[in-house]
N, C-alpha and C positions, 0 to 999 in steps of 0.2 A: 660615455656613461658617467653619471655623477657619483660622488663618493657615497651618498646616501642610498643610491640604487644598488651599488656594489655591496654595501653593508647589509642590506636587506636580503640579497641573494646569498651572501655568506652565512647569515643567521639561519636561513631556511635549510641550507645545505648541512650545517652543523646539527640542526634539529633532527634531520633525517638520519645522520650518522649516529646520533645519540639514541634514536629510537631503535636503530638496528643493533647497537651495542647492548641496550636494555633487553631486547628480544633474545639475543644470544646468551646473555647472562642468565636470564630467567630459565631459558631452555636447559642450560648446563646445570643449574641448581636443581631443577626438577629431575634431570637424568641422574644426578648424584644420589638423590634420595631413593631412586629405584634400584641402582646397582650397588649401593653400599650394603654389605652383608650385616646381619644382626651381630650383636656383641658376642653371643655364644659361638657363632661360626668363626669370628675373628680370634677368640680364645683358642679354639681348636686348631686353627692354622698356626698360631704362635707355638703351641705345644708340638704340633707336627714338625715344625721347622727345627725345633730343639732335638727331637728324636732323630730326625734325618742327619743332623750334624753329629750326633752321638754315634750313629752308624758309620759315618765317614770316618770319625776318629777311631773306631774299632778296626776298621779296614787298614788305616795307616799304622796303628799299633801292631797289628798282625804282621804287616809287611816289614816293619822295622825289626820285630822279633825274628823273622825269618832271615833277614839279612845279617843280623847280629850273631847268629849261631856260630859256635867256634868249630863245629864238626864239618864245616863247608870247605874242605880242602879238595883240590883237584886230584885226578888220578895221575900217577906217574906213567908215562909212555916212553919206552925205549925207541930211540931213533937210530937207524942203522946208517 
């Protein structure tokens, strides 16, 4: 096969790959428009995340307080 024939087949193969890539890109772009939530929902999720972290911090603080109490001495048990 001559070099010009191979070059023509290579160009056709590249064009096919390019068209597939364009189709995939366009499909993904249209899907992102559909699944992207509105800005109001994004703001709500950001605030919700902060409230969740504040709740976790409250749990950790409570546990630290319980572990830091001075009155947590064990009972004395006599062993015979």
